[in-house]
N, CA, C and O atoms as a MOPAC input file, in Angstrom:
PM7 MOZYME 1SCF
protein

 N    158.99500 1    80.00400 1   -93.78300 1
 C    159.40000 1    81.49000 1   -94.24200 1
 C    160.44500 1    81.94200 1   -93.02600 1
 O    160.36800 1    81.64200 1   -91.83400 1
 N    161.10200 1    82.47700 1   -93.46600 1
 C    162.41300 1    83.29200 1   -92.59100 1
 C    162.25600 1    84.67200 1   -92.53200 1
 O    161.90900 1    85.35200 1   -93.49800 1
 N    162.50700 1    85.10900 1   -91.40700 1
 C    162.33500 1    86.65500 1   -91.22400 1
 C    163.80400 1    87.08000 1   -90.70500 1
 O    164.18900 1    86.80000 1   -89.57000 1
 N    164.52500 1    87.72900 1   -91.57200 1
 C    165.85300 1    88.41500 1   -91.40500 1
 C    165.85500 1    89.74100 1   -90.98200 1
 O    165.66400 1    90.68000 1   -91.75500 1
 N    166.11300 1    89.89000 1   -89.49700 1
 C    166.09000 1    91.39800 1   -89.12300 1
 C    167.45400 1    91.93100 1   -88.88700 1
 O    168.19300 1    91.20900 1   -88.21800 1
 N    167.94200 1    93.10700 1   -89.33000 1
 C    169.12800 1    93.45300 1   -88.96000 1
 C    168.90500 1    94.99800 1   -88.39300 1
 O    168.04600 1    95.72200 1   -88.89500 1
 N    169.71200 1    95.41500 1   -87.35700 1
 C    169.56800 1    96.78100 1   -87.04100 1
 C    170.90900 1    97.33700 1   -86.89700 1
 O    171.69100 1    96.64100 1   -86.24900 1
 N    171.35200 1    98.46900 1   -87.37100 1
 C    172.64500 1    99.31900 1   -87.42400 1
 C    172.46100 1   100.45300 1   -86.70700 1
 O    171.45500 1   101.16300 1   -86.73500 1
 N    173.49600 1   100.62400 1   -86.02900 1
 C    173.87100 1   102.07900 1   -85.39300 1
 C    174.94600 1   102.57500 1   -86.22900 1
 O    176.03900 1   102.01100 1   -86.27700 1
 N    174.57400 1   103.93600 1   -87.08700 1
 C    175.55300 1   104.20300 1   -88.13700 1
 C    176.53500 1   105.31700 1   -87.50400 1
 O    176.03300 1   106.09900 1   -86.69700 1
 N    177.84900 1   105.43200 1   -87.80700 1
 C    178.77500 1   106.39200 1   -87.49500 1
 C    178.11900 1   107.75800 1   -87.69700 1
 O    177.17800 1   107.84000 1   -88.48600 1
 N    178.53700 1   108.79600 1   -87.06100 1
 C    178.12500 1   110.11700 1   -87.37100 1
 C    178.53900 1   110.68100 1   -88.48600 1
 O    177.84500 1   111.57700 1   -88.96700 1
 N    179.64700 1   110.31200 1   -89.07700 1
 C    180.00600 1   110.79100 1   -90.41000 1
 C    180.94300 1   109.50800 1   -90.97000 1
 O    181.85900 1   109.06100 1   -90.28000 1
 N    180.67100 1   109.06200 1   -92.06100 1
 C    181.55200 1   108.14200 1   -92.75400 1
 C    181.16000 1   108.33100 1   -94.35400 1
 O    180.14900 1   108.84200 1   -94.83700 1
 N    182.39000 1   107.70300 1   -95.05000 1
 C    182.22100 1   107.98900 1   -96.64700 1
 C    181.75500 1   109.07500 1   -97.06400 1
 O    180.84100 1   109.09200 1   -97.88900 1
 N    182.38300 1   110.34400 1   -96.49100 1
 C    182.07600 1   111.53600 1   -96.94000 1
 C    180.58000 1   112.11600 1   -96.77400 1
 O    180.12400 1   113.03300 1   -97.45900 1
 N    179.89200 1   111.43100 1   -95.75200 1
 C    178.38500 1   111.72900 1   -95.62200 1
 C    177.95400 1   111.55000 1   -94.30100 1
 O    178.55500 1   110.70700 1   -93.63500 1
 N    176.94100 1   112.23500 1   -93.73700 1
 C    176.49100 1   112.28900 1   -92.38400 1
 C    175.83200 1   111.22300 1   -92.01400 1
 O    175.77900 1   110.37800 1   -92.90800 1
 N    175.26800 1   110.91500 1   -90.96400 1
 C    174.66000 1   109.46900 1   -90.52300 1
 C    173.29800 1   109.74400 1   -91.34100 1
 O    172.85700 1   108.84700 1   -92.06000 1
 N    172.59000 1   111.05400 1   -91.22700 1
 C    171.23600 1   110.98000 1   -91.97400 1
 C    171.44900 1   110.57400 1   -93.55900 1
 O    170.68800 1   109.80400 1   -94.14500 1
 N    172.42000 1   111.10900 1   -94.07600 1
 C    172.47200 1   110.82700 1   -95.63300 1
 C    172.86500 1   109.32100 1   -95.76400 1
 O    172.30300 1   108.69500 1   -96.66300 1
 N    173.60300 1   108.78300 1   -95.11700 1
 C    174.10100 1   107.49400 1   -95.07200 1
 C    172.93200 1   106.44800 1   -94.75600 1
 O    172.92200 1   105.30600 1   -95.21500 1
 N    172.07100 1   106.91100 1   -94.02000 1
 C    170.72000 1   105.93100 1   -93.58000 1
 C    169.82400 1   106.19800 1   -94.97900 1
 O    169.16700 1   105.21100 1   -95.31200 1
 N    169.72300 1   107.10700 1   -95.65100 1
 C    168.74300 1   107.30300 1   -96.52900 1
 C    169.43900 1   106.51000 1   -98.02200 1
 O    168.73600 1   106.15100 1   -98.96600 1
 N    170.72100 1   106.37300 1   -97.97100 1
 C    171.21100 1   105.61400 1   -99.11600 1
 C    171.31900 1   104.17700 1   -98.80300 1
 O    171.16600 1   103.29200 1   -99.64600 1
 N    171.59800 1   103.97300 1   -97.51800 1
 C    171.46500 1   102.56500 1   -96.97000 1
 C    170.11800 1   101.91800 1   -97.42900 1
 O    170.09400 1   100.86700 1   -98.07100 1
 N    168.92600 1   102.65400 1   -97.03800 1
 C    167.57400 1   102.25800 1   -97.30400 1
 C    167.59100 1   102.17900 1   -98.78700 1
 O    167.31700 1   101.03900 1   -99.16300 1
 N    167.83000 1   103.04200 1   -99.78700 1
 C    167.91500 1   102.90000 1  -101.09300 1
 C    168.55900 1   101.65600 1  -101.80000 1
 O    168.07600 1   100.96100 1  -102.69400 1
 N    169.62700 1   101.56400 1  -101.24500 1
 C    170.45900 1   100.23600 1  -101.54800 1
 C    170.07800 1    98.92200 1  -101.33600 1
 O    170.23800 1    97.91400 1  -102.02400 1
 N    169.50000 1    99.12300 1  -100.17400 1
 C    169.10400 1    97.52100 1   -99.75500 1
 C    167.64000 1    97.19700 1  -100.43100 1
 O    167.43000 1    96.04200 1  -100.80100 1
 N    166.65700 1    98.16800 1  -100.59100 1
 C    165.46600 1    98.05700 1  -100.99000 1
 C    165.75900 1    97.73700 1  -102.53000 1
 O    164.92400 1    97.07300 1  -103.14400 1
 N    166.63900 1    98.07900 1  -103.02200 1
 C    166.89100 1    98.07300 1  -104.67600 1
 C    167.26300 1    96.53400 1  -104.96100 1
 O    167.08600 1    95.97600 1  -106.04400 1
 N    167.87900 1    95.86600 1  -103.65500 1
 C    168.15300 1    94.60900 1  -104.16100 1
 C    167.32500 1    93.46900 1  -104.51700 1
 O    167.77900 1    92.41600 1  -104.96400 1
 N    165.72500 1    93.78500 1  -104.24100 1
 C    164.78000 1    93.05100 1  -104.37300 1
 C    164.70700 1    92.85100 1  -106.22100 1
 O    164.35600 1    91.78900 1  -106.73500 1
 N    165.10300 1    94.05900 1  -107.00800 1
 C    165.10200 1    93.71400 1  -108.35800 1
 C    166.28000 1    92.66800 1  -109.07000 1
 O    166.24900 1    92.18800 1  -110.20300 1
 N    167.17800 1    92.51300 1  -108.15200 1
 C    168.30000 1    91.63200 1  -108.47800 1
 C    168.49700 1    90.43100 1  -107.90400 1
 O    169.32900 1    89.64500 1  -108.35800 1
 N    167.80200 1    90.18100 1  -106.91600 1
 C    168.01900 1    88.78500 1  -105.99800 1
 C    166.69400 1    88.47800 1  -105.99100 1
 O    165.87100 1    89.05900 1  -105.28400 1
 N    166.41400 1    87.46400 1  -106.85600 1
 C    165.06300 1    86.55200 1  -106.68400 1
 C    164.67600 1    86.00500 1  -105.41200 1
 O    163.48500 1    85.85700 1  -105.13700 1
 N    165.58200 1    85.70100 1  -104.63000 1
 C    165.46700 1    84.81900 1  -103.39200 1
 C    164.80200 1    85.77500 1  -102.28900 1
 O    164.45500 1    85.25800 1  -101.22700 1
 N    164.61400 1    87.12500 1  -102.49300 1
 C    163.94900 1    88.03200 1  -101.78000 1
 C    162.46900 1    87.94300 1  -101.95800 1
 O    161.90700 1    88.21000 1  -103.02100 1
 N    161.86800 1    87.55800 1  -100.87700 1
 C    160.33000 1    87.69300 1  -100.88000 1
 C    159.83700 1    89.09100 1  -100.74500 1
 O    159.06500 1    89.63100 1  -101.53600 1
 N    160.35600 1    89.64100 1   -99.65800 1
 C    160.08500 1    91.06600 1   -99.54800 1
 C    161.19300 1    91.62800 1   -98.64500 1
 O    161.75600 1    90.91900 1   -97.81100 1
 N    161.54400 1    93.17000 1   -98.87300 1
 C    162.50500 1    93.79800 1   -98.05300 1
 C    161.96200 1    95.15000 1   -97.79500 1
 O    161.18600 1    95.80200 1   -98.49500 1
 N    162.51900 1    95.45900 1   -96.64500 1
 C    161.97500 1    96.94000 1   -96.26000 1
 C    163.02700 1    97.31400 1   -95.33800 1
 O    163.60800 1    96.47300 1   -94.65200 1
 N    163.30700 1    98.63500 1   -95.29900 1
 C    164.06700 1    99.34000 1   -94.42600 1
 C    163.51100 1   100.29800 1   -93.83700 1
 O    162.75100 1   101.04600 1   -94.45400 1
 N    163.80900 1   100.47900 1   -92.39500 1
 C    163.07800 1   101.72900 1   -91.70000 1
 C    164.24200 1   102.63800 1   -91.10300 1
 O    165.21200 1   102.13700 1   -90.53400 1
 N    164.08300 1   103.95400 1   -91.26700 1
 C    165.02800 1   104.60000 1   -90.83300 1
 C    164.46500 1   105.48700 1   -89.47100 1
 O    163.43500 1   106.15900 1   -89.51700 1
 N    165.31600 1   105.36400 1   -88.27600 1
 C    164.66400 1   105.66300 1   -86.93800 1
 C    164.18100 1   106.99400 1   -86.92700 1
 O    164.62100 1   107.86700 1   -87.67600 1
 N    163.28400 1   107.16500 1   -86.09300 1
 C    162.57900 1   108.46800 1   -85.83800 1
 C    163.15600 1   108.69400 1   -84.75000 1
 O    162.87800 1   107.87900 1   -83.87000 1
 N    164.01700 1   109.67700 1   -84.41000 1
 C    164.78600 1   109.95500 1   -83.34100 1
 C    163.96500 1   110.28200 1   -82.12300 1
 O    163.14900 1   111.20100 1   -82.18100 1
 N    164.15500 1   109.50200 1   -80.89800 1
 C    163.37400 1   109.69900 1   -79.61400 1
 C    164.48500 1   109.21100 1   -78.44200 1
 O    165.51700 1   108.58200 1   -78.67800 1
 N    164.06900 1   109.60500 1   -77.28000 1
 C    165.01100 1   109.35000 1   -76.24000 1
 C    165.01500 1   107.88600 1   -76.00900 1
 O    165.94400 1   107.34900 1   -75.40500 1
 N    163.99700 1   107.22200 1   -76.47600 1
 C    163.86900 1   105.66900 1   -76.34800 1
 C    164.68500 1   104.66800 1   -77.45000 1
 O    164.91900 1   103.47100 1   -77.28700 1
 N    165.01500 1   105.42800 1   -78.51000 1
 C    165.47300 1   104.48100 1   -79.82200 1
 C    167.06000 1   104.43400 1   -79.47100 1
 O    167.63600 1   105.31800 1   -78.83700 1
 N    167.62400 1   103.35400 1   -79.94500 1
 C    169.04700 1   102.88900 1   -79.88200 1
 C    169.68400 1   102.61600 1   -81.01900 1
 O    170.91400 1   102.59600 1   -80.98900 1
 N    169.02300 1   102.36400 1   -82.19200 1
 C    169.66400 1   102.21000 1   -83.64600 1
 C    169.00600 1   103.03700 1   -84.43900 1
 O    167.82500 1   103.28500 1   -84.19900 1
 N    169.72100 1   103.65600 1   -85.61900 1
 C    169.46900 1   103.93400 1   -86.83800 1
 C    168.83400 1   103.71700 1   -87.78600 1
 O    168.19700 1   104.56000 1   -88.41800 1
 N    168.92400 1   102.41900 1   -88.05000 1
 C    168.08000 1   101.77700 1   -89.27800 1
 C    167.85100 1   100.25500 1   -89.00900 1
 O    168.61100 1    99.62600 1   -88.27200 1
 N    166.76600 1    99.67900 1   -89.63800 1
 C    166.60200 1    98.24300 1   -89.42900 1
 C    165.86800 1    97.93500 1   -90.85800 1
 O    165.28000 1    98.68900 1   -91.63300 1
 N    166.09900 1    96.71600 1   -90.89600 1
 C    165.90600 1    95.61300 1   -92.23500 1
 C    164.96400 1    94.61200 1   -91.91300 1
 O    165.16800 1    93.82000 1   -90.99300 1
 N    164.11300 1    94.59800 1   -92.49700 1
 C    163.10000 1    93.47500 1   -92.53400 1
 C    163.20100 1    92.88000 1   -93.68200 1
 O    162.93600 1    93.58200 1   -94.65800 1
 N    163.55700 1    91.60200 1   -93.90200 1
 C    163.50000 1    91.06300 1   -95.09200 1
 C    163.15300 1    89.37000 1   -95.02400 1
 O    163.73600 1    88.67800 1   -94.18800 1
 N    162.33700 1    88.87900 1   -95.80300 1
 C    161.72600 1    87.59400 1   -95.75700 1
 C    162.50000 1    86.63000 1   -96.91700 1
 O    163.07600 1    87.07100 1   -97.91100 1
 N    162.34900 1    85.01300 1   -96.49100 1
 C    162.89700 1    84.22200 1   -97.45000 1
 C    162.30100 1    82.96800 1   -97.46000 1
 O    162.20000 1    82.49300 1   -96.32800 1
 N    161.86600 1    82.26300 1   -98.36800 1
 C    161.28400 1    81.07000 1   -98.14900 1
 C    161.89200 1    79.78200 1   -97.40700 1
 O    161.30800 1    78.75000 1   -97.07600 1
 N    163.16400 1    80.12900 1   -97.25400 1
 C    163.94700 1    79.21100 1   -96.38800 1
 C    165.34700 1    79.73000 1   -95.97800 1
 O    165.85000 1    80.73200 1   -96.48600 1
 N    165.89900 1    79.02700 1   -95.08600 1
 C    167.24400 1    79.34100 1   -94.75600 1
 C    168.33800 1    79.07200 1   -96.02400 1
 O    169.42900 1    79.63600 1   -95.93700 1
 N    168.07600 1    78.27100 1   -97.12700 1
 C    169.02700 1    78.10500 1   -98.21400 1
 C    168.93800 1    79.28600 1   -99.19300 1
 O    169.90900 1    79.67900 1   -99.83900 1
 N    167.30900 1    80.00200 1   -99.28300 1
 C    167.35300 1    81.07600 1   -99.85900 1
 C    168.12800 1    82.45200 1   -99.27100 1
 O    168.80500 1    83.26200 1   -99.90400 1
 N    167.80600 1    82.43200 1   -97.90500 1
 C    168.50000 1    83.51500 1   -97.32500 1
 C    169.90000 1    83.49200 1   -97.38000 1
 O    170.55300 1    84.53500 1   -97.35600 1
 N    170.51500 1    82.15100 1   -97.46800 1
 C    172.14900 1    82.06100 1   -97.69800 1
 C    172.64600 1    82.36200 1   -99.13400 1
 O    173.71500 1    82.82800 1   -99.52900 1
 N    171.64200 1    81.99100 1   -99.72700 1
 C    171.98700 1    82.66100 1  -101.49300 1
 C    171.91000 1    84.07800 1  -101.35300 1
 O    172.84800 1    84.65600 1  -101.90200 1
 N    170.96200 1    84.91700 1  -100.70600 1
 C    171.12200 1    86.27100 1  -100.71500 1
 C    172.12200 1    86.78700 1  -100.12200 1
 O    172.57100 1    87.85800 1  -100.53200 1
 N    172.68800 1    86.13100 1   -99.02100 1
 C    173.71800 1    86.80200 1   -98.10200 1
 C    175.30400 1    86.64700 1   -98.88900 1
 O    176.37600 1    87.17400 1   -98.59000 1
 N    174.93800 1    85.66700 1  -100.04100 1
 C    176.22400 1    85.28900 1  -100.57500 1
 C    176.31900 1    85.93700 1  -102.01300 1
 O    177.28400 1    85.87600 1  -102.77500 1
 N    175.09500 1    86.58100 1  -102.22200 1
 C    175.05800 1    87.18700 1  -103.62800 1
 C    176.04500 1    88.37600 1  -103.87300 1
 O    176.22000 1    89.23700 1  -103.01200 1
 N    176.65600 1    88.38900 1  -105.03400 1
 C    177.69600 1    89.23700 1  -105.33100 1
 C    177.20200 1    90.82200 1  -105.01200 1
 O    177.80500 1    91.59100 1  -104.26300 1
 N    176.12800 1    91.08700 1  -105.65700 1
 C    175.44600 1    92.33400 1  -105.32100 1
 C    175.08300 1    92.81100 1  -104.09600 1
 O    175.09000 1    94.01100 1  -103.82000 1
 N    174.73000 1    91.84500 1  -103.26400 1
 C    174.49800 1    91.97800 1  -101.91900 1
 C    175.78300 1    92.14800 1  -100.94900 1
 O    175.77900 1    92.73800 1   -99.86900 1
 N    176.84600 1    91.52600 1  -101.54300 1
 C    178.09000 1    91.85800 1  -100.79700 1
 C    178.72800 1    92.87000 1  -100.99400 1
 O    179.58400 1    93.18000 1  -100.16500 1
 N    178.51300 1    93.66200 1  -102.11200 1
 C    178.89400 1    95.05400 1  -102.37700 1
 C    178.16200 1    95.93100 1  -101.34500 1
 O    178.85700 1    96.54600 1  -100.53600 1
 N    176.90200 1    96.03900 1  -101.30400 1
 C    176.07400 1    96.77900 1  -100.31700 1
 C    176.66700 1    96.39200 1   -98.96600 1
 O    177.22700 1    97.32300 1   -98.38700 1
 N    176.66200 1    95.30900 1   -98.39300 1
 C    176.97600 1    94.85800 1   -97.11500 1
 C    178.55700 1    95.36500 1   -96.96600 1
 O    178.86400 1    95.90100 1   -95.90100 1
 N    179.50100 1    95.21900 1   -97.93600 1
 C    180.81300 1    96.10300 1   -97.60000 1
 C    180.63800 1    97.44400 1   -97.41800 1
 O    181.22800 1    98.03000 1   -96.51000 1
 N    179.83700 1    98.04700 1   -98.23400 1
 C    179.69900 1    99.62100 1   -97.87300 1
 C    178.98600 1    99.93400 1   -96.72000 1
 O    179.21900 1   101.03000 1   -96.20900 1
 N    178.03900 1    99.08600 1   -96.12600 1
 C    177.38800 1    99.06700 1   -94.81000 1
 C    178.51600 1    99.07100 1   -93.83000 1
 O    178.62000 1   100.02400 1   -93.05800 1
 N    179.45800 1    97.98000 1   -93.79500 1
 C    180.48500 1    97.91600 1   -92.89300 1
 C    181.34800 1    99.27600 1   -92.75300 1
 O    181.92000 1    99.46800 1   -91.68000 1
 N    181.45600 1   100.16500 1   -93.72400 1
 C    182.10000 1   101.16200 1   -93.52700 1
 C    181.44200 1   102.33900 1   -92.98900 1
 O    182.06700 1   103.32900 1   -92.60800 1
 N    180.05100 1   102.21900 1   -92.95400 1
 C    179.31400 1   103.44000 1   -92.01300 1
 C    178.83200 1   103.07400 1   -90.98800 1
 O    178.31900 1   103.97700 1   -90.32700 1
 N    178.77800 1   101.83500 1   -90.47100 1
 C    178.20900 1   101.37300 1   -89.16400 1
 C    179.36400 1   101.30400 1   -88.13300 1
 O    180.55400 1   101.29000 1   -88.45100 1
 N    178.90400 1   101.26200 1   -86.90000 1
 C    179.66900 1   100.91300 1   -85.96100 1
 C    179.21900 1    99.74800 1   -84.98700 1
 O    180.02200 1    99.16100 1   -84.26100 1
 N    177.76800 1    99.44600 1   -85.03700 1
 C    176.98200 1    98.37900 1   -84.49900 1
 C    176.18300 1    97.76100 1   -85.34900 1
 O    175.50300 1    98.40800 1   -86.14600 1
 N    176.15900 1    96.47400 1   -85.29800 1
 C    175.04000 1    95.94900 1   -85.90300 1
 C    174.57200 1    94.54500 1   -85.19700 1
 O    175.42700 1    93.80700 1   -84.70800 1
 N    173.32800 1    94.24100 1   -85.16700 1
 C    172.66000 1    93.23300 1   -84.66800 1
 C    171.79500 1    92.42600 1   -85.57400 1
 O    171.11500 1    93.07900 1   -86.36500 1
 N    171.71100 1    91.36700 1   -85.60000 1
 C    171.06900 1    90.46900 1   -86.47100 1
 C    170.09000 1    89.54400 1   -85.79500 1
 O    170.31500 1    89.23600 1   -84.62500 1
 N    169.07300 1    89.09100 1   -86.38400 1
 C    168.16500 1    87.77800 1   -85.71100 1
 C    167.53000 1    87.24100 1   -86.94800 1
 O    166.99600 1    87.97900 1   -87.77600 1
 N    167.60700 1    85.73100 1   -87.07900 1
 C    166.77500 1    85.18400 1   -88.24900 1
 C    165.81500 1    84.11800 1   -87.45500 1
 O    166.22600 1    83.32400 1   -86.60900 1
 N    164.68500 1    84.23000 1   -87.81800 1
 C    163.68600 1    83.02500 1   -87.19100 1
 C    162.69800 1    82.56300 1   -88.29700 1
 O    162.48200 1    83.16100 1   -89.35100 1
 N    162.18700 1    81.51200 1   -87.92300 1
 C    161.35300 1    80.95400 1   -88.89000 1
 C    159.79400 1    80.93700 1   -88.33200 1
 O    159.43000 1    80.73800 1   -87.17300 1
 N    159.15100 1    81.14900 1   -89.25800 1
 C    157.61600 1    81.18900 1   -88.93800 1
 C    156.50400 1    80.38000 1   -89.88000 1
 O    155.30600 1    80.43200 1   -89.60200 1

C-alpha cells in the first residue's frame, strides 16, 4: 500500500477567493476524485485549525495499492484539472510517498 501525503500553504487571496474559501473548495474537489478515479483506495483532506504551531493550510492523505496506481491517479485528466487549479491558489507544496 502507498500513502501519498501532500501539504499546501495557500495564498491569502487567489482565483477571486480568500484562503479559507479556497481551502474548502480544495477539500471538496480532491475528495470528489474518488468517484471518478478507481485507483484511489481512500482519500481525505484536512483543513488546518489555526494555531501558533501550524505551518500549512491543508493536507491530503490518499492511499493506493501500488506506485503504478498512484502514477495513474497523478496522470488522470480529472486529477490534472484539479492539480492545475491548486497550482494557482498555493505558494508552497510538500509531498511524501511511502510504502507500508
